[in-house]
C-alpha positions as CSV (number, residue, x, y, z in Angstrom):
1,M,-42.0,4.0,7.3
2,S,-44.7,2.4,5.5
3,L,-42.6,2.5,2.3
4,L,-39.7,0.9,4.1
5,F,-41.9,-2.0,5.5
6,E,-43.4,-2.4,1.9
7,M,-39.9,-3.2,0.6
8,F,-39.9,-6.5,2.4
9,T,-43.1,-7.6,0.5
10,Y,-41.2,-7.9,-2.8
11,P,-39.2,-11.2,-2.9
12,F,-36.6,-9.6,-5.3
13,L,-35.7,-7.0,-2.6
14,V,-35.5,-9.6,0.2
15,R,-33.1,-11.5,-2.0
16,A,-31.1,-8.4,-2.7
17,F,-30.7,-7.6,1.1
18,L,-29.7,-11.0,1.8
19,V,-27.0,-11.4,-0.9
20,G,-26.0,-7.8,-0.5
21,I,-25.4,-7.9,3.2
22,L,-23.3,-11.1,2.9
23,V,-21.2,-9.9,-0.1
24,S,-20.7,-6.4,1.5
25,L,-19.4,-8.0,4.6
26,C,-17.1,-10.2,2.7
27,A,-15.7,-7.4,0.7
28,A,-15.1,-5.3,3.7
29,L,-13.3,-7.8,5.8
30,L,-11.0,-8.7,2.8
31,G,-10.8,-5.1,2.0
32,V,-8.8,-4.3,5.2
33,S,-5.9,-6.7,4.3
34,L,-6.0,-5.6,0.6
35,V,-5.8,-1.9,1.6
36,L,-3.2,-2.3,4.0
37,K,-1.1,-4.4,1.5
38,R,-1.6,-1.6,-1.0
39,Y,-3.4,-4.0,-3.3
40,S,-6.8,-2.5,-3.0
41,M,-7.2,-1.9,-6.8
42,I,-7.3,-5.6,-7.3
43,G,-11.1,-5.4,-6.9
44,D,-11.3,-3.0,-9.8
45,G,-9.1,-5.1,-12.0
46,L,-11.0,-8.3,-11.2
47,S,-14.4,-6.6,-11.8
48,H,-13.4,-5.9,-15.3
49,V,-12.2,-9.4,-15.8
50,S,-15.5,-10.5,-14.5
51,F,-17.3,-8.3,-17.0
52,G,-15.3,-9.8,-19.8
53,A,-16.2,-13.3,-18.7
54,L,-19.7,-12.4,-18.3
55,A,-19.9,-10.9,-21.8
56,V,-18.4,-14.1,-23.2
57,A,-20.8,-16.2,-21.3
58,V,-23.9,-14.2,-22.5
59,A,-22.6,-14.3,-26.1
60,L,-22.3,-18.2,-25.9
61,G,-25.5,-18.7,-24.1
62,W,-23.7,-20.1,-21.0
63,A,-24.6,-19.4,-17.2
64,P,-22.7,-16.1,-16.6
65,L,-22.0,-16.7,-12.9
66,A,-20.9,-20.2,-13.2
67,F,-18.5,-19.3,-16.0
68,S,-17.1,-16.1,-14.6
69,I,-16.1,-17.6,-11.2
70,P,-13.4,-19.8,-12.3
71,V,-12.1,-17.2,-14.9
72,V,-11.8,-14.6,-12.2
73,I,-10.2,-16.8,-9.7
74,L,-7.6,-17.7,-12.5
75,A,-7.0,-13.9,-13.1
76,A,-6.6,-13.4,-9.4
77,F,-4.0,-16.1,-9.2
78,L,-2.1,-14.9,-12.3
79,L,-2.2,-11.2,-11.0
80,L,-0.5,-12.3,-7.9
81,R,2.1,-14.4,-9.8
82,I,2.9,-11.6,-12.2
83,A,3.3,-9.0,-9.4
84,D,5.6,-11.2,-7.4
85,G,7.6,-12.8,-10.0
86,S,8.4,-10.0,-12.5
87,R,9.6,-6.5,-12.9
88,I,5.8,-5.4,-13.4
89,N,4.4,-4.0,-10.1
90,S,1.1,-4.7,-8.9
91,D,-0.6,-1.6,-10.0
92,A,0.8,-1.9,-13.5
93,A,-0.3,-5.7,-13.7
94,I,-3.9,-4.7,-12.5
95,A,-4.1,-1.9,-14.9
96,V,-3.0,-4.2,-17.9
97,T,-5.4,-6.9,-17.0
98,S,-8.3,-4.6,-16.3
99,A,-8.0,-2.6,-19.6
100,S,-7.5,-5.9,-21.6
101,A,-10.5,-7.8,-20.1
102,L,-12.9,-4.8,-20.4
103,A,-11.8,-4.3,-24.0
104,I,-12.4,-8.1,-24.8
105,G,-15.8,-7.8,-23.1
106,V,-16.9,-4.8,-25.1
107,I,-15.7,-6.3,-28.4
108,V,-17.5,-9.6,-27.8
109,T,-20.6,-7.8,-26.7
110,S,-20.6,-5.5,-29.9
111,L,-20.1,-8.5,-32.2
112,T,-22.8,-10.6,-30.8
113,T,-25.7,-9.3,-28.5
114,G,-24.9,-5.5,-28.5
115,M,-25.2,-3.3,-25.5
116,T,-28.3,-4.9,-24.2
117,T,-30.0,-4.5,-20.8
118,D,-28.1,-7.6,-19.6
119,V,-24.8,-6.3,-20.3
120,D,-25.8,-2.9,-18.8
121,S,-26.7,-4.6,-15.6
122,Y,-23.3,-6.2,-15.5
123,M,-21.7,-2.8,-15.9
124,F,-23.7,-0.8,-13.3
125,G,-25.6,-3.4,-11.4
126,S,-29.2,-4.5,-11.1
127,I,-31.1,-6.3,-8.4
128,L,-33.5,-7.6,-11.0
129,A,-30.5,-9.6,-12.7
130,M,-30.5,-11.9,-9.7
131,S,-32.1,-15.3,-10.3
132,D,-33.0,-17.8,-7.6
133,A,-30.0,-19.9,-8.7
134,D,-27.8,-16.8,-8.3
135,V,-29.0,-16.1,-4.9
136,G,-28.5,-19.7,-3.7
137,L,-25.0,-19.7,-5.2
138,S,-24.1,-16.4,-3.8
139,V,-25.3,-17.2,-0.3
140,G,-23.3,-20.4,-0.2
141,L,-20.2,-19.0,-1.6
142,S,-20.4,-15.9,0.7
143,I,-20.7,-18.1,3.8
144,A,-17.7,-20.1,2.5
145,V,-15.7,-16.9,2.1
146,L,-16.7,-15.7,5.5
147,A,-15.8,-19.1,7.2
148,L,-12.4,-19.3,5.5
149,F,-11.6,-15.7,6.5
150,C,-12.4,-16.5,10.1
151,L,-10.5,-19.9,10.0
152,F,-7.3,-18.2,8.6
153,Y,-7.7,-14.8,10.3
154,H,-4.4,-14.9,12.2
155,K,-2.5,-16.1,9.1
156,L,-3.9,-13.3,7.0
157,F,-3.1,-10.8,9.8
158,A,0.5,-12.1,9.7
159,I,1.1,-11.7,5.8
160,T,-0.8,-8.3,5.8
161,F,1.7,-6.6,8.1
162,D,5.1,-8.4,7.6
163,E,5.5,-11.0,4.8
164,N,9.2,-11.2,5.4
165,F,8.9,-12.0,9.1
166,S,6.0,-14.4,8.4
167,R,8.0,-16.2,5.7
168,A,11.0,-16.4,8.3
169,T,8.7,-18.2,10.8
170,G,7.9,-20.8,8.3
171,L,4.4,-19.4,7.2
172,K,3.6,-20.2,3.6
173,V,3.1,-16.8,2.5
174,E,2.5,-17.5,-1.1
175,V,-0.4,-19.9,-0.2
176,Y,-2.2,-17.3,1.9
177,N,-1.6,-14.5,-0.5
178,T,-3.2,-16.8,-3.1
179,L,-6.0,-17.6,-0.7
180,L,-6.6,-13.9,-0.1
181,S,-6.7,-13.3,-4.0
182,I,-9.2,-16.1,-4.5
183,L,-11.5,-15.0,-1.7
184,T,-11.4,-11.6,-3.2
185,A,-12.3,-13.0,-6.7
186,L,-15.2,-14.8,-5.4
187,T,-16.5,-11.8,-3.6
188,I,-16.1,-9.4,-6.7
189,V,-18.0,-11.9,-9.0
190,L,-20.8,-12.4,-6.5
191,G,-21.3,-8.6,-6.0
192,M,-21.1,-7.9,-9.6
193,R,-24.8,-8.7,-10.4
194,M,-25.8,-6.0,-7.8
195,M,-23.1,-3.4,-7.9
196,G,-21.8,-3.7,-11.5
197,A,-18.2,-3.8,-12.8
198,M,-17.8,-0.1,-12.4
199,L,-18.8,0.1,-8.7
200,I,-18.0,-3.2,-7.1
201,S,-14.5,-2.2,-6.0
202,S,-16.1,0.5,-3.8
203,L,-17.3,-2.3,-1.3
204,V,-13.6,-3.4,-0.9
205,I,-12.1,0.0,-0.3
206,F,-14.5,2.4,1.4
207,P,-15.3,0.5,4.5
208,A,-11.7,-0.3,5.3
209,L,-10.6,3.4,4.7
210,S,-13.5,4.7,6.9
211,A,-12.6,2.3,9.7
212,M,-9.0,3.3,9.5
213,R,-9.9,6.9,10.4
214,L,-11.0,6.0,13.8
215,F,-9.3,2.7,14.7
216,R,-5.7,1.6,14.8
217,S,-5.8,-2.1,15.7
218,F,-6.3,-4.6,13.0
219,R,-9.2,-6.4,14.8
220,G,-10.8,-3.0,15.5
221,V,-10.6,-1.9,11.8
222,V,-11.9,-5.3,10.7
223,L,-15.0,-5.2,13.0
224,C,-15.8,-1.5,12.2
225,A,-15.3,-2.2,8.4
226,G,-17.8,-5.1,8.5
227,V,-20.4,-3.1,10.5
228,L,-20.1,-0.1,8.3
229,A,-20.3,-2.2,5.0
230,V,-23.6,-3.8,6.3
231,V,-25.2,-0.6,7.4
232,C,-24.1,1.3,4.2
233,F,-25.4,-1.3,2.0
234,C,-28.8,-1.4,3.8
235,L,-29.0,2.4,3.7
236,G,-28.0,2.5,0.1
237,L,-30.5,-0.1,-1.0
238,S,-33.2,1.5,1.0
239,G,-32.4,4.9,-0.4
240,S,-32.5,3.3,-3.9
241,Y,-35.9,2.1,-3.4
242,L,-37.3,5.3,-1.9
243,L,-35.7,7.7,-4.5
244,S,-35.8,5.3,-7.5
245,T,-32.0,5.5,-8.0
246,P,-29.6,2.8,-9.0
247,V,-28.6,0.5,-6.2
248,G,-24.9,0.4,-6.9
249,A,-24.5,4.2,-7.2
250,S,-26.7,4.7,-4.1
251,V,-24.6,2.4,-1.9
252,V,-21.3,4.0,-3.1
253,V,-22.7,7.5,-2.2
254,V,-23.7,6.4,1.3
255,N,-20.2,5.0,1.7
256,L,-18.7,8.2,0.5
257,V,-20.8,10.2,3.0
258,V,-19.7,7.9,5.9
259,F,-16.0,8.1,4.8
260,L,-16.2,12.0,4.9
261,L,-17.9,12.0,8.2
262,F,-15.3,9.6,9.7
263,T,-12.6,11.6,8.4
264,L,-14.0,14.8,10.0
265,V,-14.4,13.1,13.2
266,S,-10.8,11.8,13.0
267,R,-9.5,15.3,12.5
268,L,-11.6,16.8,15.3
269,R,-10.4,14.1,17.6
270,A,-6.8,14.9,16.6
271,R,-7.2,18.4,17.7
């Protein structure tokens, strides 16, 4: 217990808890709609786009977070348009974008800075990579994402379950799909510094899948996913500190354990 209390004497860990809880909550809430719409892998695709943008920013000496946010938002918008307006389905569009962005990031990195510690932290996450400016921007944008999700909750619920009916009732489905993609893009970029490009999509997928094992209503799944995301992040970060393991990997393992437990409980309850 003394080691756990000792964690909060380190400012960078306090910042990590603050940003991580907010980003995890954002990812989990958005993840419910993304998983139900079978668009959950957009998190993986956007994380690779973010890595490519971060690599370019580092090579040019620009502020990584400020540069990557508009790039990833643009990518999210284009992914949605490509999937809706062509013969390429969403999975294929995400795969093409993901591989291309990752390749560009690796090439830019190899030609400029090389595979440095900074780039490694973008790939696999590092709580030490977060500056005070990053924390301030992350907290502000996370609160904005949560506020917009709550404000448009009913609209997002409608487009999640039946786009055709929503469109027939006069709801601007394209607008709210775009909003969902933009909020997801912001969340992915904000979580990249801590979870890394390789692991950030787990924050989007795992809490929603775990919650769906026990709950059937949209509201129940959303609430459960939000709670699970926060608890799993706190346990993962604490375990990372106690065991000296990477933060991103620790959070993913905790989410995996919770998913397996919820799956077991669901099967036992079904019997």
